[in-house]
LUMMIFI-66812 format. One line per field, with one value per residue (C-alpha): residue in three letters; residue number from 1; x, y, z. Coordinates in nm, 3 decimals. Example, Ala and Ser with C-alpha at 12.3 -4.5 7.8 and 13.67 -1.06 7.14 Angstrom:
2
type	c(ALA,SER)
seq	c(1,2)
X	c(1.230,1.367)
Y	c(-0.450,-0.106)
Z	c(0.780,0.714)
This chain:
54
type	c(MET,SER,LEU,THR,VAL,ILE,GLN,GLU,PRO,MET,GLY,HIS,ALA,THR,ILE,GLU,MET,THR,ASN,ARG,TYR,ALA,GLN,LEU,SER,PRO,GLU,VAL,LYS,ARG,ASP,VAL,VAL,GLN,ILE,LEU,ASP,THR,LEU,TRP,LEU,ALA,TRP,GLY,ASP,THR,ARG,ALA,THR,ALA,MET,GLY,GLN,LYS)
seq	c(1,2,3,4,5,6,7,8,9,10,11,12,13,14,15,16,17,18,19,20,21,22,23,24,25,26,27,28,29,30,31,32,33,34,35,36,37,38,39,40,41,42,43,44,45,46,47,48,49,50,51,52,53,54)
X	c(-2.381,-2.350,-2.655,-2.429,-2.358,-2.720,-2.794,-2.667,-2.813,-3.148,-3.130,-3.167,-3.034,-2.977,-2.881,-3.191,-3.413,-3.223,-3.253,-3.629,-3.669,-3.422,-3.680,-3.916,-4.040,-3.827,-4.070,-4.046,-3.668,-3.657,-3.868,-3.648,-3.334,-3.487,-3.567,-3.216,-3.065,-3.267,-3.161,-2.797,-2.794,-2.960,-2.709,-2.421,-2.559,-2.594,-2.238,-2.097,-2.278,-2.159,-1.802,-1.832,-1.814,-2.142)
Y	c(-0.399,-0.306,-0.377,-0.524,-0.813,-0.926,-0.822,-1.141,-1.398,-1.227,-1.251,-0.879,-0.764,-0.409,-0.243,-0.024,-0.331,-0.430,-0.075,-0.080,-0.373,-0.228,0.041,-0.209,-0.194,-0.342,-0.633,-0.726,-0.692,-0.927,-1.183,-1.160,-1.212,-1.520,-1.661,-1.584,-1.746,-2.060,-2.067,-2.001,-2.287,-2.522,-2.421,-2.482,-2.826,-2.912,-2.797,-2.991,-3.307,-3.267,-3.226,-3.537,-3.341,-3.466)
Z	c(-4.555,-4.918,-5.131,-5.398,-5.159,-5.176,-5.537,-5.700,-5.455,-5.485,-5.864,-5.926,-6.261,-6.136,-5.810,-5.853,-5.807,-5.492,-5.362,-5.422,-5.185,-4.934,-4.853,-4.690,-4.333,-4.052,-4.014,-4.382,-4.372,-4.072,-4.257,-4.567,-4.358,-4.199,-4.544,-4.669,-4.359,-4.426,-4.790,-4.697,-4.446,-4.696,-4.963,-4.722,-4.631,-4.999,-5.071,-4.776,-4.884,-5.243,-5.117,-4.898,-4.574,-4.429)
């Protein structure tokens, strides 16, 4: 996956900042992905509700 895909959702102003965090251990990366998954699902639920789909 390209780091630019996660740069904006993470709120990083530069790709260098995203790259800094991409060097983390596998355990930390796993934890971050779980957090992002939770946020993504919550965002999707919010969008669906706002669009009258729930």
